[in-house]
C-alpha positions in Angstrom: 87.6 104.9 84.0 88.0 103.8 80.3 88.9 106.6 77.9 86.3 107.4 75.7 88.3 108.1 72.8 90.7 105.8 71.5 94.0 106.5 72.4 97.1 104.9 74.0 97.2 107.5 76.4 94.4 109.8 76.7 95.7 113.5 77.2 95.2 115.2 80.3 91.3 116.7 80.6 90.1 113.7 77.9 86.6 113.2 78.6 85.5 109.8 79.9 82.9 107.1 80.2 83.5 105.0 82.9 81.5 101.8 81.8 82.1 102.3 78.1 84.5 100.3 76.3 86.9 102.2 74.1 85.4 104.2 71.0 87.1 105.5 67.8 86.3 108.9 67.1 84.2 108.3 64.0 81.5 106.6 66.1 81.4 109.0 69.0 81.1 111.8 66.3 78.1 110.1 64.7 76.1 109.4 67.8 77.0 112.6 69.5 76.7 114.9 66.3 80.2 116.9 67.5 82.5 116.6 64.7 85.3 114.0 64.2 87.9 116.6 63.9 86.9 118.0 67.4 86.5 114.6 68.8 90.2 114.1 67.8 91.4 117.4 68.9 89.6 116.2 72.4 91.5 113.1 72.6 94.8 114.7 71.8 94.4 117.0 74.3 94.7 119.9 71.8 91.5 121.7 73.1 89.0 121.0 75.5 84.7 120.6 74.8 82.6 123.6 75.2 79.8 122.9 77.6 77.6 122.3 74.6 79.8 119.4 73.1 80.1 118.0 76.2 76.6 118.3 76.9 75.9 116.5 73.4 78.4 113.7 74.0 76.7 113.1 77.7 73.1 113.3 76.2 74.2 110.8 73.3 75.3 108.1 75.6 72.4 109.0 78.3 74.7 110.0 80.9 75.1 113.2 83.3 77.9 115.8 82.4 79.2 114.9 86.1 79.3 111.1 85.1 81.0 111.8 81.6 83.9 113.8 83.6 83.9 111.5 86.3 83.7 114.6 89.0 80.9 115.5 91.2 78.2 113.8 93.8 76.5 111.9 91.0 79.6 111.1 88.9 79.2 107.3 89.5 75.4 107.1 88.7 74.3 106.9 84.9 71.8 109.1 84.0 68.7 106.8 84.6 69.5 105.8 87.7 69.9 109.6 88.6 66.6 110.3 87.2 65.1 107.1 89.5 66.7 108.5 92.6 65.0 112.2 91.9 61.5 110.3 91.2 61.9 108.3 94.4 62.8 111.6 96.3 59.1 113.0 95.1 57.2 109.7 96.4 55.2 110.5 99.8 57.3 109.9 102.9 55.6 106.2 103.3 56.1 105.1 100.2 59.8 106.5 100.3 60.2 104.8 103.4 59.1 101.2 101.8 61.2 101.7 98.6 64.4 102.2 100.6 63.5 99.2 103.1 63.1 97.2 100.1 66.7 98.6 98.6 68.4 98.3 102.2 67.1 94.8 102.1 69.0 93.8 98.6 71.9 95.9 99.8 72.5 93.7 102.9 71.6 90.4 101.3 74.4 91.3 98.4 76.7 91.9 101.2 76.1 89.2 102.8 76.6 86.6 99.8 79.8 88.7 99.4 81.1 87.9 102.7 80.1 84.3 102.5 81.8 84.1 99.1 85.3 84.7 100.8 
């Protein structure tokens, strides 16, 4: 995972965004509306973000808190993917089967292409 804050060696407990390149504290502060001073403290490990601050950062980057900290069942999914999966769960059973059959076909084809590429 790549550090959310630009630091040579991120402090223990730093917040991460796995698919986002390193970002300077100023743009993170602007986008998340968390003060640059506090972001600097998170970066150095001098402070841990409160739930409210972590939520602001997660919302700014449109990811879940699980994704932001790299833990939990949905840690590898961005917020949009989780929302899509939750919506699919609401589908009638037959429509759900159709969606998953299509998804399974794409996954099967992808895996086959990966195997033939070796």
